[in-house]
N, C-alpha and C positions, 0 to 999 in steps of 0.2 A: 442546523446540525450537519456536520461533515460526514458522519458515519450513520448510515441508515440501518435500522434494526428490524428484524422480523422475529417470528417465534423461535426459529432455529439457526439464525445467521446474522452476521453484520456485513454490510456491503459498503465499499468506499471506492473512490476514484484515485488512481495512482498515475502520476506522470513519471515514466521510467526513462532514465538516460543510460543506455548501454555503453560498453566500451570505455567506462570511466576509469580514473586512476585508482579508485577505491570503492568498496561497497559501503553503502550507508543510506540511512533515511535522513533527509535534510529538514524539511519543514512543511507546514501547510501553506499553500499558495492559492491565489485567486486569479483565474484567467480573465481575459478581456470580456467574456460573456458573464462574468460574475460567479462562475462555478468553482467550488473549492476542490482541490486535489492535494494529495500528499506527494511531495517530490522525493524520488529515490534514485540512487545511482548504483549500478553494478558493473563489475569488471568484465563480465561475460559479453560475448559478441551477440548481436541480434540475428542468430542463424540457427535454424532447426530447433527453436524453442529454448535455446540455452539461456537467453536473458530472462525469459519468463521463469524458468526453473531457478535461476539465481535470485530473482525477486521473491519467489515463494520461500526459498531457503532463508533469505534475509529476514522476511517478515516472521517466519516461524521462530528463528533465533531471537529476534527482538521481543516477541510476544510470549516466548516460552510455551509454544504449542507445537503439536506434530505437523509436519508438512502436509500430511494427508487431509488436514482440516482447511486448507487454503486452496482456492481455485481462481484462475483468471477466467472469468465468465464472458468477458467482452473485450475486444481490442487486442487479441493475441499477436497481431502483426503491427499494431499501432503503438505509439509512445504513450497515449492515454489509455489506460486499462481500467476495467471494472473488476475489482477483486472481491470475492465472497469468502468469508471466514465462518465456518460452521461452529456455532457455540450456542448454548442455552443457559438461561437462569443466571446465577451468580458469576459463572465463567464469562458469559456474554457481557455482563456489566463491567467486569474487570478489563476485558479486552477493549471495550469501547472507551473506558476511562484512560487506558494506556495509549490508545490511538489518538484520542483528543488531546492528550498531554504533549504530543510533539509540538514544538514551538512554531508559532506563526512566523513567516518571513518578516523581518523588520526592515523598514526603509531607513537609509541613513539620514541623519538630521541635516 
């Protein structure tokens, strides 16, 4: 499972590319160590938390939840971040399903 759940939150790894040409969530990817992460891009620069704020805004918009429910809990100055999304019960199930639905990166044939 790419999204870890607890009683009151869902947690996932995000690899953020700042200074991109557009904002967007790309796909689930697997790194060399076999760890899954969601690849995302933001136009914001990685300075004074601007890229992290843009990531939170992007996730909030994509998931239709308030920004206050999303926190970068690890990796604030790194490309690989751990993101916590506060949610319980049916709302948590909806968010996890929505996150898991982002396409996997496909290798060209």
